[in-house]
N, C-alpha and C positions, 0 to 999 in steps of 0.2 A: 838637404832637408831629409829627415827620416821618413820612410814610407809608413803607411797606416799600421801594418803588422808590427813594425819595429817600435812604434809609439806605444801600442798596446802591450807588447812584450815588456817594454821598459816599465810601464805602469804595474804590470803583474809582479815584476821583480821588486818594485818598490813596496807593494803590499806584503810580499814575503819578508822584506827587510824590517817591517813594523814601524817605519819612519813616516809619520803623517805628512811632513813637509815634502818628502820625496813622492809620496802618493799623490799629492796635489800638483806637483811640478809640471806634469804633462797636460794640464788643463788650460784652455784659453781663458783669458780674463773674464769673458762673458759666458763661460760654459754653463751647462745645466746638467745636474745629476738628478735623475728621477728614480726614487725608491718609494717607500711608503709616504715620504715627504719629498717635495721637490726643492732642491737647493740651487739657487741662482747665483752665479759668479764664483770665481776661484776662491775668494775669501770664505764664502759660506761652505763650499766644498771642502776646503782645508779644515774648517771647524768641524765638519762631520768626520773627517778622517782622524781627528784627534781622539774620537771615541772608539775607533776600530780596535786598537791593541787591547784595551780593557775588555771590550765585548768578546773578543776572541779568547781571552784568557790564555790557557796553555794549548789551545787548539791552533790549527793552521788551515789555510785554504789550499785545497788541491784543485788546480786549474787543468782543464783539458787544453789541447792545443788550440790557439786562436784560429778562427776560420774566416775567410773573406766571404761575405754574402752580399754581392753587388757592391755598393759604396760603403757598406758597414762591415765591422769586424765583430764577430760574436765569440763568446767564451763561456762554456759551461763550467761550473765549479761545484764543489762539495766541501763542507767543513768537516775536518777530521779532528776529533778530540775537543776538549774544552766544553763550555756551556752550550754551544750551538751544534754539537756533534750531530752530523747527519743532515743539517740544513743544506739545501742546494738551490741552484738557480742558474740563470743565464744572464750575462751582461752583454749588452749591445752597445758598441761604441761607434760614434761618428767622428772621424778625424779629418780635419781640414788644415792644410798648410802646416803639418807637423804637430798639431795640437788637438787634444780631445775637445770637441765643442759640445757633445752631448753623450751622456751615458744613461741608458735605461736598464734598470735591474728588475728582472722578472723572477720572483721567488716561486719555488715549487710547492711551498707550504708556508710555515711560519717564518718569521725573521729571527735573527740571532741577537 
């Protein structure tokens, strides 16, 4: 089984790939993604991820190195280029048994 950091690193690599299916692959069936809206379940999270490539446009997400903070993994990020250029935030992941069970996104300002 992958450790928590490996799971989050795999997820970040999937975000860089632009593949929505890969982005959702590391989420548990009953996972929760909390942003401006809360998405319940892998299917709802996968639907959200289908919007990400278009919203990023020609921009990309620059991730800081993931950090363990107790039982959680946190990652700071900034959008570079595209319509959301300069948007930033911190994602906090709870990983159980090799799957993301909860992700909370805290934006430093507006959303992209």
